[in-house]
Every structure is written in structure tokens, then in C-alpha cells.
N, CA, C and O atoms as a printed pandas DataFrame, in Angstrom:
     atom_number atom_name residue_name chain_id  residue_number  x_coord  y_coord  z_coord
0              1         N          MET        A               1  -18.942   -5.320   52.683
1              2        CA          MET        A               1  -17.930   -4.473   51.919
2              3         C          MET        A               1  -18.556   -3.505   51.361
3              4         O          MET        A               1  -19.711   -3.642   50.958
4              5         N          LYS        A               2  -17.867   -2.360   51.255
5              6        CA          LYS        A               2  -18.320   -1.284   50.696
6              7         C          LYS        A               2  -17.897   -1.085   49.247
7              8         O          LYS        A               2  -16.785   -1.315   48.773
8              9         N          LYS        A               3  -19.115   -0.556   48.546
9             10        CA          LYS        A               3  -18.884   -0.496   47.153
10            11         C          LYS        A               3  -18.207    0.858   46.671
11            12         O          LYS        A               3  -18.254    1.875   47.363
12            13         N          PHE        A               4  -17.637    0.806   45.558
13            14        CA          PHE        A               4  -17.015    2.264   45.317
14            15         C          PHE        A               4  -17.510    2.505   43.571
15            16         O          PHE        A               4  -17.837    1.576   42.832
16            17         N          SER        A               5  -17.475    3.648   43.256
17            18        CA          SER        A               5  -17.685    4.080   41.842
18            19         C          SER        A               5  -16.651    3.960   40.998
19            20         O          SER        A               5  -15.548    4.383   41.344
20            21         N          THR        A               6  -16.846    3.354   39.730
21            22        CA          THR        A               6  -15.917    3.310   38.830
22            23         C          THR        A               6  -16.322    4.329   37.626
23            24         O          THR        A               6  -15.948    4.180   36.462
24            25         N          LYS        A               7  -17.093    5.319   38.066
25            26        CA          LYS        A               7  -17.374    6.285   36.856
26            27         C          LYS        A               7  -16.350    6.918   36.302
27            28         O          LYS        A               7  -16.262    7.019   35.078
28            29         N          ILE        A               8  -15.277    7.519   37.297
29            30        CA          ILE        A               8  -14.205    8.099   36.573
30            31         C          ILE        A               8  -13.113    7.178   35.600
31            32         O          ILE        A               8  -12.418    7.660   34.706
32            33         N          LEU        A               9  -13.144    5.870   35.971
33            34        CA          LEU        A               9  -12.362    4.867   35.144
34            35         C          LEU        A               9  -13.251    4.663   33.971
35            36         O          LEU        A               9  -12.693    4.812   32.884
36            37         N          ASP        A              10  -14.419    4.378   33.954
37            38        CA          ASP        A              10  -15.357    3.986   33.002
38            39         C          ASP        A              10  -15.415    5.448   31.915
39            40         O          ASP        A              10  -15.537    5.277   30.702
40            41         N          GLU        A              11  -15.339    6.512   32.366
41            42        CA          GLU        A              11  -14.997    7.785   31.138
42            43         C          GLU        A              11  -13.610    7.691   30.817
43            44         O          GLU        A              11  -13.268    7.911   29.655
44            45         N          ALA        A              12  -12.827    7.416   31.619
45            46        CA          ALA        A              12  -11.528    7.399   30.960
46            47         C          ALA        A              12  -11.327    6.314   29.705
47            48         O          ALA        A              12  -10.888    6.652   28.606
48            49         N          ILE        A              13  -11.691    5.068   30.026
49            50        CA          ILE        A              13  -11.812    3.887   29.071
50            51         C          ILE        A              13  -12.837    4.313   28.078
51            52         O          ILE        A              13  -12.510    3.925   26.956
52            53         N          LYS        A              14  -13.825    4.893   28.087
53            54        CA          LYS        A              14  -14.676    5.327   26.888
54            55         C          LYS        A              14  -13.977    6.433   26.127
55            56         O          LYS        A              14  -14.080    6.394   24.901
56            57         N          LYS        A              15  -13.321    7.357   26.646
57            58        CA          LYS        A              15  -12.615    8.320   26.193
58            59         C          LYS        A              15  -11.575    7.792   25.036
59            60         O          LYS        A              15  -11.551    8.090   23.842
60            61         N          GLU        A              16  -10.707    6.893   25.798
61            62        CA          GLU        A              16   -9.644    6.249   24.938
62            63         C          GLU        A              16  -10.269    5.250   23.594
63            64         O          GLU        A              16   -9.801    5.073   22.470
64            65         N          ASP        A              17  -11.311    4.795   24.140
65            66        CA          ASP        A              17  -12.037    3.886   23.229
66            67         C          ASP        A              17  -12.640    4.985   22.075
67            68         O          ASP        A              17  -12.553    4.615   20.904
68            69         N          ASP        A              18  -12.979    5.728   22.226
69            70        CA          ASP        A              18  -13.483    6.846   21.173
70            71         C          ASP        A              18  -12.338    7.474   20.268
71            72         O          ASP        A              18  -12.457    7.545   19.045
72            73         N          GLU        A              19  -11.254    7.911   20.938
73            74        CA          GLU        A              19  -10.092    8.287   20.262
74            75         C          GLU        A              19   -9.307    7.012   19.522
75            76         O          GLU        A              19   -8.459    7.238   18.658
76            77         N          CYS        A              20   -9.602    5.865   19.866
77            78        CA          CYS        A              20   -8.716    4.956   19.039
78            79         C          CYS        A              20   -9.820    4.592   17.831
79            80         O          CYS        A              20   -9.419    4.027   16.813
80            81         N          GLU        A              21  -11.042    4.897   17.973
81            82        CA          GLU        A              21  -12.136    4.475   16.808
82            83         C          GLU        A              21  -11.793    5.913   15.836
83            84         O          GLU        A              21  -11.543    5.758   14.641
84            85         N          ASN        A              22  -11.800    6.864   16.258
85            86        CA          ASN        A              22  -11.337    7.886   15.551
86            87         C          ASN        A              22  -10.050    7.768   14.620
87            88         O          ASN        A              22   -9.991    8.094   13.435
88            89         N          ILE        A              23   -8.901    7.164   15.509
89            90        CA          ILE        A              23   -7.959    7.098   14.595
90            91         C          ILE        A              23   -7.907    5.844   13.374
91            92         O          ILE        A              23   -7.299    5.799   12.305
92            93         N          ARG        A              24   -8.829    4.864   14.048
93            94        CA          ARG        A              24   -8.951    3.629   13.081
94            95         C          ARG        A              24   -9.570    4.270   11.785
95            96         O          ARG        A              24   -9.088    4.001   10.684
96            97         N          ILE        A              25  -10.775    5.227   11.940
97            98        CA          ILE        A              25  -11.487    5.478   10.718
98            99         C          ILE        A              25  -10.591    6.301    9.889
99           100         O          ILE        A              25  -10.505    6.249    8.662
100          101         N          GLN        A              26   -9.833    7.185   10.812
101          102        CA          GLN        A              26   -8.726    8.258    9.733
102          103         C          GLN        A              26   -7.709    7.340    9.108
103          104         O          GLN        A              26   -7.353    7.611    7.961
104          105         N          ARG        A              27   -7.162    6.221    9.751
105          106        CA          ARG        A              27   -6.126    5.310    9.195
106          107         C          ARG        A              27   -6.889    4.650    8.099
107          108         O          ARG        A              27   -6.273    4.529    7.040
108          109         N          LEU        A              28   -7.921    4.270    8.138
109          110        CA          LEU        A              28   -8.670    3.644    7.045
110          111         C          LEU        A              28   -8.720    4.604    5.812
111          112         O          LEU        A              28   -8.371    4.282    4.676
112          113         N          GLN        A              29   -9.178    5.770    6.171
113          114        CA          GLN        A              29   -9.508    6.838    4.850
114          115         C          GLN        A              29   -8.094    6.897    4.277
115          116         O          GLN        A              29   -7.938    6.552    3.105
116          117         N          ARG        A              30   -6.874    7.375    5.126
117          118        CA          ARG        A              30   -5.523    7.570    4.448
118          119         C          ARG        A              30   -4.966    6.188    3.907
119          120         O          ARG        A              30   -4.056    6.313    3.087
120          121         N          LEU        A              31   -5.339    4.924    4.209
121          122        CA          LEU        A              31   -5.028    3.713    3.525
122          123         C          LEU        A              31   -5.465    3.789    2.126
123          124         O          LEU        A              31   -4.748    3.476    1.175
124          125         N          ASN        A              32   -6.702    4.227    2.038
125          126        CA          ASN        A              32   -7.373    4.249    0.538
126          127         C          ASN        A              32   -6.658    5.270   -0.378
127          128         O          ASN        A              32   -6.487    5.055   -1.578
128          129         N          LYS        A              33   -6.243    6.412    0.264
129          130        CA          LYS        A              33   -5.608    7.261   -0.511
130          131         C          LYS        A              33   -4.183    6.965   -0.967
131          132         O          LYS        A              33   -3.773    7.225   -2.098
132          133         N          ILE        A              34   -3.320    6.290    0.190
133          134        CA          ILE        A              34   -2.118    5.373   -0.098
134          135         C          ILE        A              34   -2.243    4.520   -1.361
135          136         O          ILE        A              34   -1.521    4.665   -2.348
136          137         N          PHE        A              35   -3.160    3.675   -1.251
137          138        CA          PHE        A              35   -3.389    2.659   -2.132
138          139         C          PHE        A              35   -3.412    3.376   -3.760
139          140         O          PHE        A              35   -2.771    3.027   -4.752
140          141         N          GLU        A              36   -4.261    4.334   -3.621
141          142        CA          GLU        A              36   -4.643    5.166   -5.033
142          143         C          GLU        A              36   -3.111    5.744   -5.443
143          144         O          GLU        A              36   -2.840    5.750   -6.643
144          145         N          ILE        A              37   -2.125    6.218   -4.505
145          146        CA          ILE        A              37   -0.893    6.684   -4.832
146          147         C          ILE        A              37   -0.093    5.449   -5.420
147          148         O          ILE        A              37    0.498    5.515   -6.498
148          149         N          LEU        A              38   -0.128    4.208   -4.544
149          150        CA          LEU        A              38    0.579    3.206   -4.995
150          151         C          LEU        A              38    0.138    2.556   -6.461
151          152         O          LEU        A              38    0.880    1.988   -7.262
152          153         N          ALA        A              39   -0.988    2.754   -6.550
153          154        CA          ALA        A              39   -1.533    2.284   -7.977
154          155         C          ALA        A              39   -1.152    2.851   -9.077
155          156         O          ALA        A              39   -1.195    2.282  -10.168
156          157         N          HIS        A              40   -0.652    4.287   -8.856
157          158        CA          HIS        A              40   -0.017    4.778   -9.964
158          159         C          HIS        A              40    1.689    4.624  -10.051
159          160         O          HIS        A              40    2.323    5.141  -10.971
160          161         N          GLU        A              41    2.216    3.981   -9.158
161          162        CA          GLU        A              41    3.725    3.570   -8.910
162          163         C          GLU        A              41    4.009    2.449   -9.363
163          164         O          GLU        A              41    4.834    2.242  -10.253
164          165         N          LEU        A              42    3.160    1.389   -8.626
165          166        CA          LEU        A              42    3.410    0.000   -8.905
166          167         C          LEU        A              42    2.218   -0.650   -9.422
167          168         O          LEU        A              42    1.038   -0.297   -9.394
168          169         N          ILE        A              43    2.872   -1.827   -9.971
169          170        CA          ILE        A              43    1.417   -2.889  -10.346
170          171         C          ILE        A              43    1.224   -3.969   -9.355
171          172         O          ILE        A              43    2.071   -4.717   -8.868
172          173         N          PHE        A              44   -0.162   -3.904   -9.131
173          174        CA          PHE        A              44   -0.631   -5.177   -8.123
174          175         C          PHE        A              44   -2.077   -5.027   -8.633
175          176         O          PHE        A              44   -2.620   -4.125   -9.270
176          177         N          LYS        A              45   -2.594   -6.370   -8.078
177          178        CA          LYS        A              45   -4.241   -6.631   -8.562
178          179         C          LYS        A              45   -4.963   -5.845   -7.474
179          180         O          LYS        A              45   -5.852   -5.032   -7.731
180          181         N          ASN        A              46   -4.446   -6.189   -5.988
181          182        CA          ASN        A              46   -5.592   -5.827   -5.065
182          183         C          ASN        A              46   -4.751   -5.692   -3.921
183          184         O          ASN        A              46   -3.626   -6.191   -3.930
184          185         N          ALA        A              47   -5.257   -4.966   -2.784
185          186        CA          ALA        A              47   -4.881   -4.361   -1.308
186          187         C          ALA        A              47   -5.850   -4.963   -0.688
187          188         O          ALA        A              47   -6.978   -4.831   -1.164
188          189         N          TYR        A              48   -5.693   -5.661    0.355
189          190        CA          TYR        A              48   -6.287   -6.117    1.154
190          191         C          TYR        A              48   -6.060   -5.606    2.911
191          192         O          TYR        A              48   -5.134   -5.961    3.641
192          193         N          ILE        A              49   -6.873   -4.955    3.164
193          194        CA          ILE        A              49   -6.911   -4.597    4.884
194          195         C          ILE        A              49   -7.386   -5.676    5.559
195          196         O          ILE        A              49   -8.250   -6.371    5.022
196          197         N          PHE        A              50   -6.976   -5.939    6.640
197          198        CA          PHE        A              50   -7.782   -6.940    7.566
198          199         C          PHE        A              50   -7.376   -6.974    9.004
199          200         O          PHE        A              50   -6.484   -6.159    9.242
200          201         N          GLY        A              51   -7.774   -7.689   10.049
201          202        CA          GLY        A              51   -7.400   -7.413   11.262
202          203         C          GLY        A              51   -8.396   -6.347   12.068
203          204         O          GLY        A              51   -9.515   -5.922   11.781
204          205         N          SER        A              52   -7.680   -6.143   12.988
205          206        CA          SER        A              52   -8.503   -5.154   13.979
206          207         C          SER        A              52   -8.745   -3.892   13.598
207          208         O          SER        A              52   -9.580   -3.283   14.267
208          209         N          ILE        A              53   -8.207   -3.306   12.647
209          210        CA          ILE        A              53   -8.501   -2.265   11.838
210          211         C          ILE        A              53   -9.539   -1.855   11.309
211          212         O          ILE        A              53   -9.970   -0.703   11.281
212          213         N          THR        A              54  -10.165   -3.211   10.677
213          214        CA          THR        A              54  -11.427   -3.382   10.068
214          215         C          THR        A              54  -12.557   -3.716   11.108
215          216         O          THR        A              54  -13.698   -3.902   10.684
216          217         N          LYS        A              55  -12.331   -3.785   12.238
217          218        CA          LYS        A              55  -13.300   -3.984   13.441
218          219         C          LYS        A              55  -13.704   -2.954   14.356
219          220         O          LYS        A              55  -13.052   -2.615   15.344
220          221         N          PRO        A              56  -14.709   -2.509   14.025
221          222        CA          PRO        A              56  -14.955   -0.997   14.912
222          223         C          PRO        A              56  -14.826   -1.625   16.562
223          224         O          PRO        A              56  -15.352   -2.722   16.746
224          225         N          GLY        A              57  -14.195   -1.002   17.654
225          226        CA          GLY        A              57  -14.028   -1.284   18.485
226          227         C          GLY        A              57  -13.009   -2.195   19.042
227          228         O          GLY        A              57  -12.910   -2.521   20.224
228          229         N          LYS        A              58  -12.338   -2.532   18.159
229          230        CA          LYS        A              58  -11.178   -3.599   18.354
230          231         C          LYS        A              58   -9.782   -2.973   18.318
231          232         O          LYS        A              58   -8.774   -3.246   18.969
232          233         N          TYR        A              59  -10.050   -1.904   17.213
233          234        CA          TYR        A              59   -8.431   -1.127   17.144
234          235         C          TYR        A              59   -7.840   -0.341   18.428
235          236         O          TYR        A              59   -8.528    0.479   19.035
236          237         N          LYS        A              60   -6.776   -0.591   18.721
237          238        CA          LYS        A              60   -6.361    0.011   20.080
238          239         C          LYS        A              60   -5.067    0.940   19.564
239          240         O          LYS        A              60   -4.625    0.794   18.425
240          241         N          MET        A              61   -4.508    1.895   20.489
241          242        CA          MET        A              61   -3.424    2.571   20.091
242          243         C          MET        A              61   -2.154    1.663   19.808
243          244         O          MET        A              61   -1.344    2.051   18.966
244          245         N          ASN        A              62   -1.968    0.568   20.424
245          246        CA          ASN        A              62   -0.806    0.059   19.969
246          247         C          ASN        A              62   -0.972   -1.245   18.757
247          248         O          ASN        A              62   -0.131   -2.120   18.552
248          249         N          SER        A              63   -2.273   -1.087   18.058
249          250        CA          SER        A              63   -2.459   -2.034   16.944
250          251         C          SER        A              63   -1.900   -1.882   15.677
251          252         O          SER        A              63   -1.979   -0.794   15.106
252          253         N          ASP        A              64   -1.345   -2.836   15.168
253          254        CA          ASP        A              64   -0.608   -2.841   13.824
254          255         C          ASP        A              64   -1.712   -2.678   12.749
255          256         O          ASP        A              64   -2.913   -2.702   13.018
256          257         N          VAL        A              65   -1.129   -2.487   11.335
257          258        CA          VAL        A              65   -2.306   -2.373   10.479
258          259         C          VAL        A              65   -1.670   -3.712    9.443
259          260         O          VAL        A              65   -0.552   -3.707    8.929
260          261         N          ASP        A              66   -2.576   -4.679    9.327
261          262        CA          ASP        A              66   -2.623   -5.674    8.466
262          263         C          ASP        A              66   -2.910   -5.315    7.037
263          264         O          ASP        A              66   -3.892   -4.606    6.819
264          265         N          ILE        A              67   -2.119   -5.748    5.982
265          266        CA          ILE        A              67   -2.242   -5.198    4.825
266          267         C          ILE        A              67   -1.429   -6.490    3.811
267          268         O          ILE        A              67   -0.281   -6.925    3.897
268          269         N          ALA        A              68   -2.407   -6.813    2.981
269          270        CA          ALA        A              68   -1.729   -7.916    2.035
270          271         C          ALA        A              68   -2.136   -7.552    0.584
271          272         O          ALA        A              68   -3.243   -7.046    0.399
272          273         N          PHE        A              69   -1.262   -7.793   -0.500
273          274        CA          PHE        A              69   -1.456   -7.534   -1.547
274          275         C          PHE        A              69   -1.274   -8.752   -2.551
275          276         O          PHE        A              69   -0.429   -9.636   -2.405
276          277         N          SER        A              70   -2.115   -8.678   -3.507
277          278        CA          SER        A              70   -2.180   -9.628   -4.518
278          279         C          SER        A              70   -1.408   -9.146   -5.789
279          280         O          SER        A              70   -1.481   -7.955   -6.090
280          281         N          GLY        A              71   -0.737   -9.934   -6.484
281          282        CA          GLY        A              71   -0.048   -9.371   -7.812
282          283         C          GLY        A              71    1.375   -8.399   -7.505
283          284         O          GLY        A              71    2.195   -8.218   -8.406
284          285         N          LEU        A              72    1.495   -8.003   -6.583
285          286        CA          LEU        A              72    2.874   -7.127   -6.156
286          287         C          LEU        A              72    4.105   -8.031   -6.355
287          288         O          LEU        A              72    4.310   -9.099   -5.778
288          289         N          ASP        A              73    4.903   -7.418   -7.281
289          290        CA          ASP        A              73    6.029   -8.123   -7.327
290          291         C          ASP        A              73    7.027   -8.169   -6.146
291          292         O          ASP        A              73    7.315   -7.157   -5.508
292          293         N          ASP        A              74    7.544   -9.399   -5.885
293          294        CA          ASP        A              74    8.423   -9.375   -4.465
294          295         C          ASP        A              74    9.389   -8.181   -4.399
295          296         O          ASP        A              74    9.561   -7.482   -3.401
296          297         N          LYS        A              75    9.927   -8.052   -5.446
297          298        CA          LYS        A              75   11.080   -7.134   -5.407
298          299         C          LYS        A              75   10.615   -5.534   -4.957
299          300         O          LYS        A              75   11.447   -4.687   -4.634
300          301         N          PHE        A              76    9.263   -5.303   -4.993
301          302        CA          PHE        A              76    8.843   -4.053   -4.662
302          303         C          PHE        A              76    8.254   -4.175   -3.126
303          304         O          PHE        A              76    7.802   -3.166   -2.585
304          305         N          PHE        A              77    8.276   -5.484   -2.418
305          306        CA          PHE        A              77    7.810   -5.600   -1.072
306          307         C          PHE        A              77    8.297   -4.348   -0.123
307          308         O          PHE        A              77    7.616   -3.482    0.427
308          309         N          PHE        A              78    9.552   -4.536   -0.125
309          310        CA          PHE        A              78    9.962   -3.543    0.882
310          311         C          PHE        A              78   10.107   -1.895    0.893
311          312         O          PHE        A              78   10.146   -1.126    1.853
312          313         N          LYS        A              79   10.177   -1.623   -0.613
313          314        CA          LYS        A              79    9.547   -0.261   -0.894
314          315         C          LYS        A              79    8.252   -0.049   -0.618
315          316         O          LYS        A              79    7.986    1.082   -0.213
316          317         N          THR        A              80    7.331   -0.853   -0.728
317          318        CA          THR        A              80    5.955   -0.498   -0.706
318          319         C          THR        A              80    5.426   -0.691    0.909
319          320         O          THR        A              80    4.432   -0.112    1.346
320          321         N          ALA        A              81    6.232   -1.561    1.662
321          322        CA          ALA        A              81    6.240   -1.414    3.104
322          323         C          ALA        A              81    6.563   -0.113    3.947
323          324         O          ALA        A              81    5.990    0.370    4.924
324          325         N          VAL        A              82    7.714    0.300    3.211
325          326        CA          VAL        A              82    8.476    1.678    3.645
326          327         C          VAL        A              82    7.459    2.718    3.485
327          328         O          VAL        A              82    7.154    3.536    4.353
328          329         N          PHE        A              83    6.859    2.611    2.087
329          330        CA          PHE        A              83    6.268    4.175    1.551
330          331         C          PHE        A              83    4.927    3.986    2.746
331          332         O          PHE        A              83    4.576    4.944    3.435
332          333         N          ILE        A              84    4.297    2.670    2.850
333          334        CA          ILE        A              84    3.109    2.741    3.537
334          335         C          ILE        A              84    3.345    3.180    5.117
335          336         O          ILE        A              84    2.532    3.878    5.722
336          337         N          SER        A              85    4.254    2.806    5.551
337          338        CA          SER        A              85    4.735    3.077    7.072
338          339         C          SER        A              85    4.948    4.666    7.177
339          340         O          SER        A              85    4.543    5.342    8.123
340          341         N          ARG        A              86    5.617    5.139    6.109
341          342        CA          ARG        A              86    5.709    6.660    6.248
342          343         C          ARG        A              86    4.729    7.359    6.073
343          344         O          ARG        A              86    4.596    8.333    6.815
344          345         N          GLU        A              87    3.769    7.104    5.083
345          346        CA          GLU        A              87    2.643    7.805    5.010
346          347         C          GLU        A              87    1.557    7.391    5.738
347          348         O          GLU        A              87    0.670    8.224    5.547
348          349         N          LEU        A              88    1.165    6.501    6.499
349          350        CA          LEU        A              88    0.249    6.355    7.501
350          351         C          LEU        A              88    0.564    6.912    8.652
351          352         O          LEU        A              88   -0.205    6.827    9.609
């Protein structure tokens, strides 16, 4: 059986992985700014980011962003979610 090169595929995968990692880092930086803005608008104790966005190499183009808040009044949940979605 003849072997074939996967060089082009490997390069394409590497390029996409690098792009995803850059987006991951940019989104984390943007989330920090968003949390600063929210801290002036709403009362909450802490904001937690978890999931694939916190793990280098795991965040992909179709990944979501997992966020949890402690101390955020339930009545502000949707307002907060919409704000984050728009700003991110």
C-alpha cells in the first residue's frame, strides 16, 4: 500500500488551532473588561470562567463560553447574559 503525505492537512489543522488559540486569548481579555464594566453596573461577588476557554488548545470555533456568577440577583440574569453576548 502506498503511503501519502498529510502535510497539507496537518498545516491546515495547525493554522486553525492557532487561530482558535488567538481567539481564546482575545475573548479572555475581553471578558475581563466586560466584568469590569458589569461590576460598575451590577452587584455580584464573583464571576467565574470555566470550560474549554480556560484550557489552551481546547477552545474551538464553535465552542461556547461558560460563565458563572455568585451573588448576582436573579432578576439581572438575562440582562447580564445579553450584555455579555453583545460585548463578546
